[in-house]
KOLRO-129393 format. One record per residue (C-alpha): x, y, z; residue in three letters. Coordinates in Angstrom, 1 decimal. Layout:
N
> X_Y_Z_ala
...
This chain:
363
> 9.9_33.5_-17.3_met
> 7.0_32.6_-19.3_thr
> 3.0_32.1_-17.8_lys
> 3.1_28.3_-17.9_ala
> 6.6_28.1_-15.7_arg
> 5.4_30.5_-12.9_ala
> 2.8_28.5_-12.9_trp
> 4.2_25.3_-12.4_ala
> 7.2_26.8_-9.9_asp
> 4.3_27.9_-7.9_glu
> 2.3_24.4_-7.8_ala
> 5.8_22.5_-7.1_val
> 6.3_25.1_-3.9_arg
> 2.5_24.0_-3.2_arg
> 3.0_20.6_-3.1_val
> 6.3_20.8_-1.4_glu
> 5.2_23.0_1.4_ala
> 2.4_20.8_2.2_asp
> 5.0_18.0_2.9_ala
> 6.7_20.3_5.2_asn
> 3.9_20.7_7.0_arg
> 3.0_17.1_7.9_ser
> 5.1_15.4_10.8_ala
> 6.2_12.0_9.4_asp
> 4.0_9.0_9.9_thr
> 4.6_7.0_13.6_his
> 6.0_3.6_13.8_leu
> 4.1_1.8_16.3_leu
> 5.0_-1.6_18.8_thr
> 2.8_-4.3_17.7_phe
> 2.2_-6.1_21.0_pro
> 3.3_-9.9_20.4_leu
> 2.3_-13.1_22.3_pro
> 4.6_-14.2_25.0_asp
> 7.7_-15.5_24.2_gly
> 8.3_-13.4_21.3_tyr
> 9.8_-10.4_23.6_ala
> 11.8_-13.1_25.6_glu
> 12.9_-14.4_22.3_ala
> 14.4_-10.9_21.1_gly
> 11.8_-10.5_18.3_leu
> 10.0_-7.3_18.1_asp
> 7.3_-6.0_15.6_leu
> 6.9_-2.6_13.8_tyr
> 3.9_-1.1_12.1_val
> 4.5_2.1_10.1_lys
> 1.1_3.9_10.4_asp
> 0.5_5.1_7.3_glu
> -3.2_6.1_7.7_ser
> -2.2_9.4_9.7_thr
> -1.1_11.4_6.1_his
> -4.0_14.0_5.6_pro
> -5.4_12.0_3.1_thr
> -5.8_9.1_5.7_gly
> -3.4_6.3_3.9_ser
> 0.1_5.2_2.2_leu
> -0.7_6.9_-0.9_lys
> -0.3_10.0_-0.2_his
> 3.7_9.7_-0.8_arg
> 2.6_8.1_-4.0_leu
> 0.7_10.9_-5.4_ala
> 2.6_13.5_-4.3_arg
> 6.1_12.0_-5.8_ser
> 3.8_11.5_-9.1_leu
> 2.3_15.0_-9.0_phe
> 6.0_16.3_-8.3_leu
> 6.9_14.2_-11.6_tyr
> 4.3_15.4_-13.8_ala
> 4.7_18.5_-13.3_leu
> 8.5_18.5_-13.2_cys
> 8.4_16.9_-16.8_asn
> 5.7_19.2_-18.0_gly
> 2.8_17.0_-18.2_trp
> 0.3_18.8_-16.0_ile
> -0.2_22.4_-16.6_gln
> -2.5_25.3_-15.4_glu
> -6.2_24.2_-16.2_gly
> -5.0_20.3_-16.7_thr
> -7.6_17.6_-16.2_thr
> -5.7_15.0_-14.0_val
> -7.1_11.6_-15.3_val
> -6.3_8.5_-12.8_glu
> -6.7_4.5_-12.9_ala
> -7.4_3.7_-9.1_ser
> -9.2_1.0_-6.8_ser
> -9.5_4.2_-4.3_gly
> -6.8_5.4_-2.3_ser
> -4.7_6.5_-4.6_thr
> -7.5_8.6_-6.3_ala
> -8.6_10.3_-3.0_val
> -4.9_11.2_-2.6_ser
> -4.3_12.8_-6.0_glu
> -7.9_14.5_-5.6_ala
> -6.2_15.9_-2.8_tyr
> -3.2_17.7_-4.6_phe
> -5.3_18.1_-7.7_ala
> -7.9_20.2_-5.5_arg
> -4.5_22.4_-3.9_met
> -3.3_23.2_-7.2_leu
> -7.2_23.8_-8.8_gly
> -7.0_21.0_-11.1_leu
> -10.1_19.0_-12.5_pro
> -9.3_15.4_-10.9_phe
> -11.1_11.6_-12.7_val
> -10.6_8.7_-10.9_ala
> -11.7_5.8_-13.4_val
> -12.3_2.8_-10.7_met
> -14.1_-0.5_-10.6_pro
> -17.8_-0.2_-10.0_arg
> -17.1_-2.7_-6.9_thr
> -15.0_-0.2_-5.1_thr
> -16.4_0.9_-1.9_ser
> -18.8_3.4_-1.4_ala
> -16.7_5.5_1.9_glu
> -14.0_5.7_-0.9_lys
> -15.8_6.8_-3.6_val
> -17.2_9.6_-0.8_ala
> -13.9_10.5_-0.1_leu
> -12.8_11.6_-3.5_ile
> -15.9_13.1_-4.3_glu
> -15.0_14.9_-0.8_phe
> -11.8_16.0_-2.1_gln
> -13.2_17.9_-5.3_gly
> -12.7_14.7_-7.8_gly
> -15.1_12.8_-10.0_arg
> -15.6_8.8_-9.8_cys
> -15.9_7.4_-13.4_his
> -16.8_3.9_-12.5_leu
> -16.8_0.8_-14.9_val
> -17.6_-2.7_-14.6_asp
> -14.3_-4.5_-15.5_asp
> -11.6_-4.1_-13.5_pro
> -9.2_-4.6_-16.3_arg
> -11.0_-2.0_-18.5_ala
> -9.6_1.0_-16.1_val
> -6.2_1.5_-18.1_tyr
> -8.1_1.5_-21.5_ala
> -10.8_4.1_-20.3_glu
> -8.3_6.3_-18.5_ser
> -6.3_6.9_-21.7_his
> -10.0_7.4_-23.5_arg
> -10.7_10.0_-20.9_leu
> -7.9_11.7_-20.9_ala
> -7.7_12.0_-24.6_asp
> -11.2_13.2_-25.0_glu
> -10.7_15.9_-21.8_leu
> -7.7_16.9_-23.6_gly
> -5.9_16.2_-19.9_gly
> -3.4_13.7_-18.0_his
> -3.1_10.3_-17.9_phe
> -1.4_10.3_-14.2_met
> -0.8_6.2_-14.5_asp
> 0.3_5.4_-11.2_gln
> 1.2_1.6_-12.5_phe
> 4.0_2.7_-14.8_thr
> 5.4_5.7_-12.9_tyr
> 5.6_4.6_-9.1_ala
> 8.3_3.2_-9.3_glu
> 10.3_5.6_-10.5_arg
> 8.8_9.1_-9.3_ala
> 10.1_8.3_-6.1_thr
> 13.6_8.7_-5.4_asp
> 14.6_5.4_-3.7_trp
> 18.2_6.3_-2.8_arg
> 16.6_8.5_0.0_gly
> 14.5_12.3_0.4_asn
> 12.8_10.9_3.0_asn
> 10.9_8.2_1.1_asn
> 9.7_5.1_3.3_ile
> 12.2_3.3_3.6_ala
> 14.7_5.9_4.9_glu
> 12.1_7.1_7.3_ser
> 12.2_3.2_8.9_ile
> 15.7_3.1_9.3_phe
> 15.8_6.7_11.0_gly
> 13.1_6.1_13.2_gln
> 14.5_2.4_14.3_leu
> 17.6_4.0_14.7_ala
> 17.7_3.8_18.8_ala
> 15.3_0.5_18.8_glu
> 17.5_-2.5_20.0_arg
> 17.4_-4.3_16.4_his
> 17.5_-1.0_14.4_pro
> 18.5_-3.2_11.2_val
> 15.4_-4.9_10.4_pro
> 15.7_-9.1_9.4_ala
> 12.4_-8.1_7.2_trp
> 10.5_-5.7_6.1_ile
> 6.7_-6.8_4.9_val
> 4.9_-5.2_2.2_val
> 1.8_-5.8_-0.2_gly
> 2.3_-4.7_-3.9_ala
> -1.0_-2.5_-5.8_gly
> 1.7_-0.4_-8.2_thr
> 4.7_-1.9_-7.1_gly
> 6.0_1.8_-6.4_gly
> 6.6_0.7_-2.2_thr
> 7.7_-2.2_-2.8_ser
> 10.4_-1.4_-5.8_ala
> 11.6_1.9_-3.6_thr
> 12.3_-0.4_-0.3_ile
> 13.9_-3.1_-2.3_gly
> 16.4_-0.2_-3.9_arg
> 17.3_1.5_-1.1_tyr
> 18.1_-2.1_0.8_leu
> 20.3_-2.6_-2.1_arg
> 21.7_1.0_-2.1_tyr
> 22.6_1.2_1.7_arg
> 23.3_-2.1_1.7_arg
> 21.4_-3.5_4.3_his
> 21.2_-7.6_5.2_pro
> 17.3_-6.7_5.7_thr
> 15.1_-8.9_3.2_gln
> 11.7_-7.6_1.7_leu
> 8.6_-9.9_1.8_cys
> 6.0_-9.1_-0.8_val
> 2.5_-10.8_0.7_val
> 0.2_-10.7_-2.1_asp
> -3.9_-11.7_-2.0_pro
> -6.0_-14.0_-4.2_glu
> -6.6_-13.4_-7.8_asn
> -3.1_-11.6_-8.1_ser
> -0.4_-12.0_-11.1_ala
> 2.1_-11.1_-8.9_phe
> 3.2_-14.2_-6.9_leu
> 2.4_-16.5_-9.8_pro
> 4.3_-14.3_-12.1_ala
> 7.5_-14.0_-9.6_trp
> 7.5_-17.6_-8.7_ser
> 7.5_-18.7_-12.6_ala
> 9.8_-15.9_-13.8_ala
> 6.9_-14.7_-16.1_asp
> 5.6_-11.1_-16.2_pro
> 3.2_-12.0_-18.6_asn
> 0.7_-13.8_-16.2_val
> -2.4_-12.6_-15.7_thr
> -5.6_-14.1_-13.7_thr
> -9.2_-13.8_-14.6_ala
> -10.4_-12.2_-11.4_arg
> -9.4_-8.9_-10.1_gly
> -8.6_-8.7_-6.1_ser
> -11.1_-8.1_-3.0_arg
> -8.4_-6.4_-0.7_ile
> -8.1_-3.0_-2.3_glu
> -5.5_-1.2_-2.9_gly
> -2.9_-4.3_-4.0_ile
> -2.9_-7.3_-6.1_gly
> -3.3_-6.9_-9.6_arg
> -4.5_-9.1_-12.6_gln
> -1.6_-8.4_-14.8_arg
> 2.6_-7.4_-13.5_val
> 2.3_-3.9_-13.4_glu
> 5.3_-1.8_-14.8_pro
> 6.3_-0.7_-11.8_ser
> 6.7_-4.1_-10.0_phe
> 10.0_-4.5_-9.7_val
> 10.4_-8.6_-9.1_gly
> 14.1_-8.8_-9.0_gly
> 14.5_-6.4_-5.5_val
> 12.0_-8.9_-3.7_val
> 13.4_-12.0_-1.7_asp
> 10.6_-13.9_-0.6_arg
> 6.4_-14.0_-1.5_met
> 3.8_-15.3_0.6_ile
> 0.5_-15.6_-0.9_gly
> -2.9_-14.5_1.5_val
> -6.1_-16.1_1.5_pro
> -8.4_-12.8_1.6_asp
> -10.5_-14.5_4.7_ala
> -7.3_-14.4_6.5_ala
> -6.3_-10.8_5.3_ser
> -9.8_-9.7_6.6_ile
> -9.6_-11.8_9.8_ala
> -6.0_-10.4_10.9_ala
> -7.2_-6.9_10.3_ala
> -9.7_-7.6_11.9_arg
> -7.1_-9.0_15.1_tyr
> -5.5_-6.1_14.3_ala
> -7.7_-3.8_14.7_thr
> -8.6_-5.7_18.6_gln
> -4.7_-5.3_19.2_arg
> -4.1_-2.0_17.9_leu
> -7.0_-0.4_19.5_gly
> -7.8_1.5_16.0_arg
> -10.0_0.2_12.7_leu
> -7.3_-1.2_9.9_val
> -7.9_-1.6_6.3_gly
> -7.9_-5.0_4.9_gly
> -4.5_-4.9_3.0_ser
> -2.9_-4.4_6.3_thr
> -4.1_-7.2_7.8_gly
> -2.6_-9.2_4.7_thr
> 0.8_-7.4_5.3_asn
> 0.2_-9.1_9.1_leu
> -0.3_-12.6_8.1_trp
> 2.7_-12.8_6.4_gly
> 4.7_-11.3_9.3_val
> 3.5_-13.6_11.9_phe
> 4.2_-16.6_9.4_glu
> 8.0_-15.1_9.2_leu
> 8.0_-14.4_13.4_leu
> 7.2_-17.8_13.9_ala
> 10.1_-18.7_11.8_glu
> 12.4_-16.5_13.6_leu
> 11.1_-17.9_16.4_arg
> 11.6_-21.8_15.5_ala
> 15.3_-21.0_14.3_ser
> 16.6_-20.2_18.0_gly
> 18.7_-17.3_17.1_gly
> 20.0_-15.7_20.3_ala
> 20.2_-12.2_19.4_ala
> 16.9_-11.5_18.3_gly
> 15.4_-9.7_15.6_ala
> 13.0_-7.1_14.2_ser
> 10.4_-7.2_11.5_val
> 8.3_-3.8_10.1_val
> 5.6_-3.8_8.1_thr
> 3.0_-0.8_7.0_leu
> -0.4_0.1_8.6_leu
> -1.4_1.1_5.4_cys
> -4.9_2.4_5.4_asp
> -7.7_3.0_8.2_gly
> -10.6_0.4_8.4_gly
> -13.4_3.5_8.4_glu
> -13.2_3.2_4.8_arg
> -14.5_-0.8_4.9_tyr
> -17.1_-0.3_7.4_ala
> -19.6_-1.7_4.7_his
> -17.5_-4.5_3.5_thr
> -14.5_-5.9_5.9_tyr
> -15.9_-5.5_9.0_tyr
> -19.6_-6.0_7.6_asp
> -20.9_-9.7_8.1_asp
> -23.8_-9.6_6.3_asp
> -21.5_-8.6_3.3_trp
> -19.0_-11.3_4.0_leu
> -21.2_-14.1_3.8_arg
> -22.5_-12.4_0.3_ala
> -18.8_-12.3_-1.0_ala
> -18.6_-16.3_0.3_gly
> -15.9_-15.5_3.0_leu
> -15.6_-17.8_6.1_asp
> -13.1_-16.0_8.8_leu
> -13.7_-18.4_11.4_ala
> -10.5_-20.7_10.5_pro
> -8.7_-18.1_10.0_tyr
> -9.9_-16.6_13.1_thr
> -9.1_-19.3_15.1_glu
> -5.2_-19.8_13.8_thr
> -5.0_-16.1_15.1_leu
> -6.7_-16.8_18.7_ala
> -3.9_-19.8_19.0_arg
> -1.0_-17.9_18.4_phe
> -2.3_-14.6_20.5_asp
> -3.0_-17.6_23.3_ala
> 0.4_-19.7_22.5_thr
> 2.5_-18.1_20.0_gly
> 2.1_-21.4_18.0_glu
> 1.6_-20.4_13.6_trp
> 0.3_-22.8_12.1_val
> -2.2_-21.3_9.4_pro
> -4.9_-22.4_7.2_glu
> -3.8_-21.9_3.5_arg
């Protein structure tokens, strides 16, 4: 066996050993307003913040490293470069340090200071760009300049994860629901950043022939919803998303629209208001993309309740990361004012939902 092959074998062992040391993330019950339980409706939130690097992106980073190692793209000493709005870079920096590899994250200058600090804590270096659309070209340039490997999560997310099973997030959800009163959910609701998670879940649902439908929620200024609605993958937007981790200005290669049953657009202020509401209901800080998920979930639950189905149903979504990363943005009223975000009408919608179960959202 060559030295290069021996190094790659050891690298794969270390990544797999890390997975074995980590218990699966918890599936939490979310307390719903009066009337929903009586209608047989249950909401579950899969808490991805409990991964070692604190977010859903830990799964993706592990898969991307294994994919690159097994393709021979990463070798001993390779500098790993990634285009990321934050959480993926945190997780990839963790695995790069585990393997003794340099890591550079190319990200928009608007990325929260908390995420930059987390990347640097994991041993990574942050390369900031003013235009969010420039992260791709700059990542390619840096990787070429450094003789490294551009991980390119936006292209490889949907193919690096085994959507048939192998303890992917979809298989985990169904395993954890097995003893619940509605073990096959009516809906699974997720956002899209790379599109890898929605592709994995959507393919798994079809592979296992589950009747569960997949809803993708999308924030302001994202290309995914208008492109999906128009069946035009060339749609782009002029601004980047303010909800970190989801929403893109173009349709990423890993977004598989054919496995999506429905999409719901969510205003940024609604996402943040719902994140704050979830923090109160769960007793823990959650990030903005979790709020985006829940805004879409509440709409679907209200529809299920209004349909009057006696059998009831369950809905599942993700707690993508913790709100500690957004202390100076989504949980900072001064930042909200400067950003021109008024949470009041959305907070009122959530308060009415909490008190009466009625869902009449602002748009």
